[in-house]
Each structure stands twice: as structure tokens, then as C-alpha cells.
N, C-alpha and C positions, 0 to 999 in steps of 0.2 A: 645584318648585324645573326654570328652563329646561332643555333636552336640551343636544344638542352644536352646539358651533357648527364651521363648516366654511368656514374662510378659503379662499382661492383666488390662487396667484399665480403669474405665467406666467413662466419663463426659457426665452426664446428660442424653439422650437415645443412647449415643454414644460408643460403644467400641472401644479402641484404641489398638492395639499389637504394641507389642516393642520386636520383634525378635534380641536376641543378638546371632552371628556367622554364620557363613559360611550357606549360602540360597542354601542346596542342596536337595534331597531326602528326607533324615530324617527333615531338616528344614524345608523345603514345607509340610510335611505332621504333622509336629506342627502346624504350621501356619492354617493350613487347619482343621485341630480338632476343636483348637482352636474355629474359624470360627461356624462349628457345632454348638459346644457346647453354645456359644451364639446365633445364630439364635433358637436352640431348647427351647431356653431361653425367644425368642421371643425380641431379639433385631433385626432391621435393620438395621444399620447404623453402618459405620466402618470405620475405616482409620487405616493402619497399617504405621509406622512409620522405615522406615531402618536406620536411625541413624546410630545405631549399627552394622549395617550388607551391608557391603560396596559391599559383593561377593556372587551372584547370579547366579548360572547354570541355564542349560537350564530345571532339570528335576526339580530344584525348580519353577522354572517360571511357568511349566506345572502346576503345584501345585497351582501356583497363577490362574491358569485360570480356574483350578476348582474352586476356591473359588470364584472368582468372576461369576462362572455359576451359582451356587449355591446360593450366596448371590442375583442375577440376579429374579432366579425362583421364591426366596420369597417375592419377590417386594419390596428387600431393597437395597442399594446405598453404595457404597465402592471408599476409593480414598487411594491414596499412595502420603507419604509425607519424604523427606528428601533421594532422592536417590541421589547416585554418578552421577554426568555428565554421563559416559560412561553406566551406569544401567537404566538413565531415555533416552538414547538415543536408549537403547535395546527395553526398552518397548513402545516407540513411533515406532519404525520399525513394531515390533510385532503386532499391531495395540492394543495393550492395554490399551491407552488412551484412545480407544473411549469408551469405559467401566466402566474405571478406572482413572480418571484424577489425574493428581500429583501436588502434591503444593510443594516449597521449605521449609516450615514450617510447623507443627504441627497443628497449633491454623488456618492457612490458608484452611490445610485439613479441623478439626474440625467445623470450621462453613461452610464451604461447604457441608459438611454430615449434621449439623442442619436444614439447608435450602432448601434439595434436598431430595424428597422423589423418592423412586425407582416407577417403574412402567410398 
């Protein structure tokens, strides 16, 4: 069966990623590649909306950590939205929220991204 799809929509100067499916090694790699492409195009503000990706495994999380690192090194900012309660707890436990805050809705995440420059 096919892997995760990752749609991208730009809201002003913010790239919003919409993964759809299981975030494992293939899904994580697709998100990270979309991020690399957007960074190369000059984007520095990112939101990942997990509404259609309720399952994220440890390998998928490792790719997200790589994405966060790449964005931070580029003076950008990233945040997540629409995570399940369990995924939100895992992200918090692993310390990802220190570098990429979590918001209940995409709108709140975009508002945060628009107001915060990386650094």
C-alpha cells in the first residue's frame, strides 16, 4: 500500500505541510524533503498539520527532529498543529516542544509562526 502523501500550502510567507497517512521512515523522509525544498526557496516559517496523520512512530519522529534542526540552523521557526493527545504527550516527553511548539489548530500555529522569527 502507498505511503504518506505530503501536501504543501503557502499562507503568506509560511509553508504549511499536510501529511496524510502513517508517519514512519518514508513519511518522515517526505516531510523532511518538503522542508528542505521550501528552505531552499527561501521560506523560514513552517507549520506541520497532523490532522490526517494520527500515527507517528519513532523513526518518523527522528525525521521530524532532523527537520527542526535544519530549520533552526536556517534561522527559521516551526510548530505543529492538530496532533492527537498521545502524539502530543510523546512530543512533550521527548522535548520537541522546546523547539517546535504544539497548537490545537492550524490557525493558531500559523499566527504563532507569523509572529516569531527564528534565531
